[in-house]
C-alpha positions as CSV (number, residue, x, y, z in Angstrom):
1,X,0.0,0.0,0.0
2,X,1.2,3.5,0.6
3,X,4.4,4.2,2.5
4,X,4.5,2.6,5.9
5,X,4.2,4.6,9.1
6,X,6.8,4.4,11.8
7,X,5.1,2.3,14.5
8,X,5.9,-0.3,17.1
9,X,6.0,-4.0,16.0
10,X,2.7,-5.0,17.5
11,X,-0.4,-6.4,15.9
12,X,-2.4,-3.6,17.4
13,X,-0.4,-1.2,15.2
14,X,-2.1,-2.7,12.2
15,X,-5.6,-2.2,13.7
16,X,-5.8,1.5,12.9
17,X,-8.4,3.5,10.9
18,X,-8.2,3.6,7.2
19,X,-8.5,6.9,5.4
20,X,-12.0,8.4,4.8
21,X,-11.9,7.4,1.2
22,X,-12.4,3.8,2.1
23,X,-15.9,4.5,3.5
24,X,-18.6,2.8,1.6
25,X,-20.6,4.7,-1.0
26,X,-24.2,4.1,-2.0
27,X,-24.7,0.7,-3.6
28,X,-25.3,0.8,-7.4
29,X,-27.6,-2.2,-7.6
30,X,-30.0,-4.3,-5.6
31,X,-30.6,-7.5,-7.6
32,X,-28.2,-10.4,-7.6
33,X,-26.2,-11.2,-10.7
34,X,-27.7,-13.8,-13.0
35,X,-25.4,-16.6,-14.1
36,X,-23.6,-15.7,-17.4
37,X,-23.2,-18.0,-20.3
38,X,-20.1,-18.5,-22.3
39,X,-21.9,-17.3,-25.4
40,X,-23.1,-14.1,-23.9
41,X,-21.5,-13.2,-20.6
42,X,-23.7,-10.8,-18.7
43,X,-21.0,-8.2,-18.1
44,X,-23.5,-5.5,-17.5
45,X,-25.7,-7.6,-15.1
46,X,-26.4,-6.1,-11.7
47,X,-24.1,-6.8,-8.9
48,X,-25.3,-7.8,-5.4
49,X,-26.1,-5.0,-3.0
50,X,-23.6,-5.0,-0.1
51,X,-24.6,-2.5,2.6
52,X,-22.7,-2.4,5.9
53,X,-24.8,-5.1,7.5
54,X,-24.2,-7.4,4.5
55,X,-20.5,-6.6,4.5
56,X,-20.3,-7.7,8.2
57,X,-22.1,-11.0,7.3
58,X,-19.7,-11.5,4.4
59,X,-16.7,-10.9,6.6
60,X,-17.9,-13.5,9.0
61,X,-18.4,-15.9,6.1
62,X,-14.8,-15.4,5.1
63,X,-13.7,-16.0,8.7
64,X,-15.7,-19.3,8.7
65,X,-14.2,-20.4,5.4
66,X,-10.7,-19.6,6.6
67,X,-11.3,-21.6,9.8
68,X,-12.7,-24.5,7.7
69,X,-9.6,-24.6,5.5
70,X,-7.2,-24.3,8.5
71,X,-9.0,-27.1,10.4
72,X,-8.7,-29.3,7.4
73,X,-5.0,-28.6,7.2
74,X,-4.4,-29.2,10.9
75,X,-6.4,-32.5,10.8
76,X,-4.8,-34.0,7.7
77,X,-1.6,-32.2,6.8
78,X,-0.2,-30.7,10.1
79,X,3.5,-30.2,9.8
80,X,3.5,-30.4,6.0
81,X,3.3,-27.7,3.3
82,X,-0.2,-28.0,1.9
83,X,-3.4,-30.0,2.3
84,X,-4.8,-31.9,-0.7
85,X,-8.4,-31.0,0.1
86,X,-10.2,-33.9,-1.7
87,X,-8.1,-36.9,-0.7
88,X,-7.3,-35.4,2.7
89,X,-3.6,-36.1,2.2
90,X,-0.6,-33.8,2.8
91,X,1.5,-32.4,0.0
92,X,5.1,-31.1,0.4
93,X,7.0,-29.0,-2.1
94,X,10.4,-30.7,-1.4
95,X,11.7,-33.8,0.3
96,X,11.5,-31.9,3.6
97,X,8.5,-29.8,4.5
98,X,8.9,-26.0,5.0
99,X,5.5,-25.4,6.6
100,X,4.3,-23.3,3.6
101,X,0.7,-23.1,4.8
102,X,1.3,-22.2,8.5
103,X,3.8,-19.5,7.5
104,X,1.6,-18.1,4.8
105,X,-1.5,-18.3,7.0
106,X,-0.2,-16.7,10.3
107,X,-0.7,-13.0,9.5
108,X,-4.1,-13.7,8.0
109,X,-5.2,-15.7,11.0
110,X,-4.0,-12.8,13.2
111,X,-5.8,-10.2,11.1
112,X,-9.0,-12.2,11.1
113,X,-8.9,-12.5,14.9
114,X,-8.7,-16.3,14.7
115,X,-6.5,-16.4,17.8
116,X,-6.7,-20.2,18.4
117,X,-5.7,-20.9,14.9
118,X,-3.0,-18.3,14.9
119,X,-1.5,-19.8,18.0
120,X,-1.5,-23.2,16.4
121,X,0.3,-21.9,13.3
122,X,2.9,-20.0,15.4
123,X,3.6,-23.0,17.6
124,X,4.2,-25.2,14.5
125,X,6.6,-22.6,13.0
126,X,8.7,-22.0,16.1
127,X,8.9,-25.6,17.2
128,X,9.2,-27.5,13.8
129,X,10.5,-25.2,11.1
130,X,14.2,-25.5,10.2
131,X,15.9,-24.2,7.1
132,X,19.0,-26.3,7.6
133,X,17.9,-28.8,5.0
134,X,19.8,-30.4,2.1
135,X,17.2,-29.4,-0.5
136,X,17.2,-27.2,-3.6
137,X,14.5,-24.6,-3.3
138,X,13.0,-21.9,-5.6
139,X,14.3,-18.6,-4.3
140,X,11.3,-16.5,-5.6
141,X,8.6,-18.7,-4.0
142,X,10.4,-19.2,-0.8
143,X,11.1,-15.5,-0.5
144,X,7.6,-14.2,-1.1
145,X,5.9,-16.9,0.9
146,X,8.3,-17.8,3.8
147,X,10.5,-14.8,4.2
148,X,7.6,-12.4,3.6
149,X,5.4,-14.4,6.0
150,X,7.9,-14.6,8.8
151,X,8.7,-10.9,8.6
152,X,5.0,-9.8,8.7
153,X,4.2,-12.2,11.5
154,X,7.2,-10.9,13.4
155,X,6.0,-7.3,13.0
156,X,2.6,-8.3,14.2
157,X,3.7,-10.4,17.2
158,X,7.1,-9.1,18.2
159,X,8.1,-12.7,18.5
160,X,11.9,-12.6,18.1
161,X,12.0,-16.3,17.1
162,X,10.2,-15.4,13.9
163,X,12.8,-12.8,13.0
164,X,15.6,-15.2,13.8
165,X,14.1,-17.7,11.4
166,X,13.8,-15.0,8.7
167,X,17.4,-14.0,9.2
168,X,18.6,-17.6,8.9
169,X,16.5,-18.0,5.7
170,X,17.8,-14.8,4.2
171,X,21.4,-16.0,4.8
172,X,20.7,-19.3,3.2
173,X,19.0,-17.7,0.1
174,X,21.7,-15.0,-0.4
175,X,24.0,-17.1,-2.6
176,X,21.5,-16.8,-5.5
177,X,22.7,-13.2,-6.0
178,X,26.3,-14.3,-6.7
179,X,26.0,-14.4,-10.5
180,X,28.1,-12.4,-13.0
181,X,25.3,-9.9,-13.5
182,X,23.9,-9.8,-10.0
183,X,20.6,-11.2,-11.3
184,X,19.7,-14.1,-9.0
185,X,19.8,-17.8,-9.9
186,X,16.4,-19.4,-9.6
187,X,17.3,-22.1,-7.1
188,X,19.7,-22.6,-4.1
189,X,20.5,-25.5,-1.8
190,X,19.6,-24.4,1.7
191,X,22.4,-26.4,3.3
192,X,25.2,-26.1,0.9
193,X,24.5,-22.8,-0.8
194,X,25.0,-24.3,-4.2
195,X,23.0,-22.4,-6.9
196,X,21.3,-23.5,-10.1
197,X,18.9,-22.3,-12.7
198,X,20.4,-19.6,-14.9
199,X,17.3,-18.9,-17.1
200,X,15.0,-16.7,-15.0
201,X,12.4,-14.0,-15.5
202,X,11.7,-10.5,-14.3
203,X,9.3,-11.6,-11.6
204,X,11.9,-13.9,-10.1
205,X,14.8,-11.4,-10.5
206,X,12.8,-8.3,-9.4
207,X,10.4,-9.5,-6.7
208,X,12.8,-9.7,-3.8
209,X,13.5,-6.2,-2.5
210,X,10.4,-5.8,-0.2
211,X,11.4,-8.9,1.7
212,X,15.2,-8.6,1.7
213,X,15.0,-4.9,2.2
214,X,12.7,-5.3,5.2
215,X,15.0,-8.0,6.6
216,X,17.9,-5.6,6.2
217,X,16.2,-2.9,8.1
218,X,15.1,-5.2,10.9
219,X,18.5,-6.9,11.3
220,X,20.9,-4.0,10.4
221,X,22.4,-6.2,7.7
222,X,22.6,-3.8,4.7
223,X,23.9,-6.5,2.3
224,X,20.4,-8.0,2.1
225,X,19.1,-4.7,0.7
226,X,21.9,-4.0,-1.6
227,X,21.9,-7.4,-3.3
228,X,18.1,-7.5,-3.8
229,X,18.1,-3.9,-5.1
230,X,20.9,-4.6,-7.5
231,X,18.9,-7.5,-9.0
232,X,15.9,-5.1,-9.5
233,X,18.1,-2.4,-11.1
234,X,19.9,-4.9,-13.3
235,X,16.5,-6.2,-14.5
236,X,15.3,-2.6,-15.3
237,X,18.6,-1.8,-17.1
238,X,18.0,-4.5,-19.6
239,X,14.6,-3.2,-20.7
240,X,14.3,-2.6,-24.5
241,X,14.7,0.8,-26.2
242,X,10.9,1.2,-26.0
243,X,10.9,0.4,-22.3
244,X,9.6,-3.1,-22.0
245,X,11.1,-6.3,-20.4
246,X,10.8,-9.8,-21.8
247,X,9.8,-13.1,-20.3
248,X,13.1,-15.0,-19.9
249,X,16.6,-13.8,-19.2
250,X,20.0,-15.6,-18.7
251,X,21.3,-14.4,-15.3
252,X,24.9,-15.2,-16.3
253,X,25.0,-13.2,-19.5
254,X,22.1,-10.8,-19.1
255,X,20.7,-11.7,-22.5
256,X,17.0,-12.2,-23.1
257,X,16.0,-15.7,-24.2
258,X,12.3,-14.9,-24.6
259,X,11.2,-11.4,-25.7
260,X,7.5,-11.8,-25.0
261,X,6.4,-8.7,-23.0
262,X,3.3,-8.6,-20.8
263,X,2.0,-8.1,-17.3
264,X,1.3,-11.8,-16.9
265,X,3.0,-14.4,-14.8
266,X,6.8,-14.3,-15.0
267,X,6.8,-10.5,-15.3
268,X,3.8,-9.3,-13.2
269,X,5.3,-8.7,-9.7
270,X,8.4,-7.1,-11.1
271,X,6.4,-4.0,-12.0
272,X,4.5,-4.3,-8.7
273,X,7.8,-4.0,-6.7
274,X,9.1,-1.0,-8.6
275,X,6.3,1.0,-7.2
276,X,5.9,-0.7,-3.8
277,X,9.6,-0.5,-2.9
278,X,9.4,3.3,-3.3
279,X,6.2,3.2,-1.1
280,X,7.9,1.1,1.7
281,X,11.5,2.4,1.6
282,X,11.2,5.8,0.1
283,X,13.8,4.6,-2.5
284,X,13.7,7.2,-5.2
285,X,15.5,4.9,-7.7
286,X,12.5,2.6,-7.5
287,X,10.1,5.4,-8.2
288,X,12.2,6.5,-11.2
289,X,12.1,3.0,-12.6
290,X,8.4,2.8,-12.1
291,X,7.9,6.1,-13.8
292,X,10.0,4.9,-16.7
293,X,8.0,1.6,-17.0
294,X,4.3,2.5,-16.6
295,X,4.2,4.6,-19.7
296,X,5.5,1.8,-22.1
297,X,3.1,-0.6,-20.3
298,X,0.1,1.5,-21.1
299,X,1.4,2.4,-24.6
300,X,2.3,-1.1,-25.9
301,X,0.5,-3.6,-23.7
302,X,-2.9,-1.9,-23.0
303,X,-5.5,-2.9,-25.6
304,X,-9.0,-1.7,-26.3
305,X,-11.5,-4.1,-27.9
306,X,-15.2,-4.0,-28.7
307,X,-16.8,-0.9,-27.3
308,X,-13.9,0.5,-25.3
309,X,-13.1,-2.5,-23.1
310,X,-9.6,-2.2,-21.6
311,X,-7.4,-5.3,-21.4
312,X,-3.6,-5.8,-21.3
313,X,-2.1,-8.2,-23.8
314,X,1.3,-9.4,-25.0
315,X,3.7,-7.6,-27.3
316,X,7.3,-8.0,-28.7
317,X,9.5,-6.2,-26.2
318,X,11.6,-4.6,-29.0
319,X,9.0,-3.4,-31.4
320,X,5.8,-3.2,-29.3
321,X,4.0,-5.3,-31.9
322,X,0.9,-7.1,-30.5
323,X,1.7,-10.8,-30.3
324,X,-1.2,-12.2,-28.3
325,X,-4.6,-11.1,-26.9
326,X,-4.1,-13.3,-23.8
327,X,-5.1,-12.2,-20.3
328,X,-5.8,-14.2,-17.2
329,X,-6.1,-14.7,-13.4
330,X,-2.6,-13.5,-12.7
331,X,-3.0,-10.4,-14.9
332,X,-6.0,-9.4,-12.7
333,X,-3.7,-7.8,-10.2
334,X,-3.2,-4.8,-12.5
335,X,-6.2,-2.7,-11.5
336,X,-5.0,-2.8,-8.0
337,X,-1.5,-1.7,-9.1
338,X,-2.9,1.0,-11.3
339,X,-5.0,2.3,-8.4
340,X,-2.0,2.3,-6.1
341,X,-0.1,4.3,-8.8
342,X,-2.9,6.9,-8.9
343,X,-4.5,5.9,-12.3
344,X,-8.0,5.2,-11.1
345,X,-9.6,5.6,-14.6
346,X,-7.6,2.8,-16.1
347,X,-8.0,0.8,-12.9
348,X,-11.8,0.9,-12.9
349,X,-12.0,0.1,-16.6
350,X,-9.7,-2.9,-16.3
351,X,-11.6,-4.2,-13.2
352,X,-14.7,-4.2,-15.3
353,X,-12.9,-6.5,-17.7
354,X,-11.9,-8.7,-14.8
355,X,-15.5,-9.0,-13.9
356,X,-16.4,-9.9,-17.5
357,X,-13.7,-12.6,-17.4
358,X,-15.1,-14.0,-14.2
359,X,-18.7,-14.1,-15.5
360,X,-17.7,-15.9,-18.7
361,X,-18.0,-19.2,-16.6
362,X,-19.0,-17.9,-13.2
363,X,-15.3,-18.2,-12.1
364,X,-12.2,-17.0,-13.7
365,X,-9.9,-19.2,-15.9
366,X,-6.2,-19.1,-15.7
367,X,-6.1,-17.4,-19.1
368,X,-8.4,-16.4,-22.0
369,X,-8.3,-14.8,-25.4
370,X,-10.0,-11.5,-24.6
371,X,-10.5,-10.7,-28.3
372,X,-12.6,-13.8,-28.8
373,X,-13.7,-14.3,-25.1
374,X,-12.6,-17.9,-25.3
375,X,-10.8,-19.8,-22.5
376,X,-7.2,-20.5,-23.3
377,X,-6.1,-22.2,-20.0
378,X,-9.2,-23.5,-18.2
379,X,-7.9,-24.2,-14.6
380,X,-8.6,-22.1,-11.5
381,X,-6.0,-22.2,-8.8
382,X,-7.9,-20.3,-6.1
383,X,-6.0,-17.2,-7.0
384,X,-6.4,-13.8,-5.2
385,X,-5.6,-11.2,-7.7
386,X,-9.1,-10.3,-8.9
387,X,-10.1,-9.8,-5.2
388,X,-7.0,-7.9,-4.5
389,X,-7.9,-5.4,-7.2
390,X,-11.5,-5.1,-5.9
391,X,-10.1,-4.3,-2.4
392,X,-7.7,-1.6,-3.7
393,X,-10.5,0.0,-5.7
394,X,-12.9,-0.1,-2.8
395,X,-10.3,1.6,-0.7
396,X,-9.6,4.4,-3.1
397,X,-13.1,5.0,-4.4
398,X,-15.4,4.0,-1.5
399,X,-17.7,2.6,-4.2
400,X,-19.8,-0.3,-2.9
401,X,-19.7,-1.7,-6.4
402,X,-16.4,-3.4,-5.6
403,X,-17.9,-5.0,-2.5
404,X,-20.7,-6.2,-4.8
405,X,-18.0,-7.8,-7.1
406,X,-16.4,-9.4,-4.1
407,X,-19.6,-10.9,-2.9
408,X,-20.3,-12.4,-6.3
409,X,-16.7,-13.7,-6.5
410,X,-16.9,-15.2,-3.0
411,X,-20.3,-16.8,-3.5
412,X,-19.1,-18.5,-6.7
413,X,-15.8,-19.4,-5.0
414,X,-17.6,-21.2,-2.2
415,X,-20.2,-22.8,-4.5
416,X,-17.7,-24.4,-6.8
417,X,-14.5,-25.1,-4.7
418,X,-15.6,-25.9,-1.1
419,X,-14.9,-29.5,0.0
420,X,-15.4,-31.4,3.2
421,X,-11.9,-30.6,4.3
422,X,-11.0,-27.3,2.6
423,X,-11.3,-25.6,-0.8
424,X,-10.2,-27.2,-4.0
425,X,-8.7,-25.8,-7.2
426,X,-10.5,-26.5,-10.4
427,X,-9.2,-28.4,-13.4
428,X,-11.7,-26.7,-15.7
429,X,-13.9,-23.7,-14.9
430,X,-16.3,-24.7,-17.7
431,X,-17.1,-28.1,-16.2
432,X,-16.2,-27.1,-12.6
433,X,-14.2,-30.4,-12.2
434,X,-12.1,-30.2,-9.1
435,X,-8.4,-30.5,-8.7
436,X,-6.9,-32.0,-5.5
437,X,-4.9,-28.9,-4.7
438,X,-5.1,-26.1,-2.1
439,X,-1.9,-23.9,-2.3
440,X,-0.8,-21.9,0.7
441,X,-1.6,-18.6,-1.1
442,X,-5.3,-19.3,-0.4
443,X,-4.5,-18.4,3.3
444,X,-2.0,-15.7,2.6
445,X,-3.8,-13.8,-0.1
446,X,-7.3,-15.0,-1.2
447,X,-8.9,-15.1,2.3
448,X,-7.0,-12.0,3.4
449,X,-8.2,-9.8,0.6
450,X,-11.8,-11.1,0.8
451,X,-11.9,-10.3,4.5
452,X,-10.3,-6.9,4.2
453,X,-12.8,-6.0,1.4
454,X,-15.7,-6.6,3.7
455,X,-14.3,-5.9,7.1
456,X,-14.6,-2.6,8.9
457,X,-12.2,0.1,7.8
458,X,-10.2,0.1,11.0
459,X,-9.3,-3.6,10.6
460,X,-6.1,-2.6,8.8
461,X,-4.1,0.6,8.5
462,X,-4.1,0.7,4.7
463,X,-1.8,3.7,4.6
464,X,0.6,2.1,7.0
465,X,1.5,-1.1,5.2
466,X,2.8,-2.3,1.9
467,X,1.7,-5.8,0.9
468,X,4.3,-8.0,-0.7
469,X,3.1,-10.0,-3.7
470,X,2.0,-12.8,-1.4
471,X,-0.2,-10.2,0.6
472,X,2.1,-10.2,3.6
473,X,1.8,-6.7,5.1
474,X,5.1,-5.0,5.8
475,X,5.5,-1.8,7.9
476,X,8.2,0.8,8.0
477,X,9.3,0.5,11.6
478,X,12.8,1.8,11.0
């Protein structure tokens, strides 16, 4: 969010009032949205009315859903990374579990006031989590989920054990930055420090400074900040003459191996961190890089189709030539980022496209061809980005329309993904066939953004935190 306030590391510091602009405006519609068909999605159908009483009910429904998923995890996957919510079996990312779900969930459980569940998560982390494991891990995912989760939980609890774990993890991840260019390798062995994976992408090279920078400020170890910032700067330096970055880059040579430019997965959070690192740290270099990037994004990637619908597609990074009209669940973060950057007009227009994407099959696909309104990748992984954008827009506009969107999204989410033991991803949004997967970002992001959208304004000091890309709120306490 906006630049963090200097406050003490206590959870109470997060429970401040939001600015007046987050107060709810009059609701624009009163009738529930009718199911949309693939042939004629009802993009202009009325949204549910969400007044303050209904918002309170929705917030409680989100709390219940979060508790349901956590109880399933504790019963069937305690001590492991994730729960498989259909077979009621644990799933681990690596040969040794790293407690992905507990670490990702802890700050959400605290924010939602689920104290019993938060205590369970914290006890698991401080008694069972060890990073001294002979396993090769993906630096990006471990950074945003585990390092980010430990740091935000430390700031909310002041439990020094969490900061100690974060510092240990930061030390073990740091060898990734030791490439000839300063761009990080994708993987590192947590025990030996051996690195691997020289073909990376801007998201993995540029989505590290919020976490490593916060760790630097909290521990006094400046090297964390410097290495992660260099990676961000080196990524930006390799943008094309028209200001775009591509999809894949060789971290040893700095040469692009795939020149597809977009705001989609593999690039998305790189742009997010350019703006957010300025918001959190006041780093003017980051602000300059953001200012140099957003113009080309809007010039070459933004796309208007039909009667003024705004989408963001793919283009060649060197020429700006349109290469694909693909947009999906990960791209749906962009209205929130545009709103954070002050461009509310584009943010509101793009969120309407997000709504149309959702209504095509009453739940969003991983990707679609927005020119044809046809599904390209039919899965649904329980992703949060579309809700994140609704939350940002509700904060900045106060318009109850975005709570209406959130209610429609959440009702569909529960209808199609709830299982006896948790919530299941979908193999295909058209058939609603379930997939036996419940990734930890459901706790970290999806439930958190749903709750904050409906919860009272004072639940979180919006202007006092910056969310990392895994929705872990970080605060400027230095």
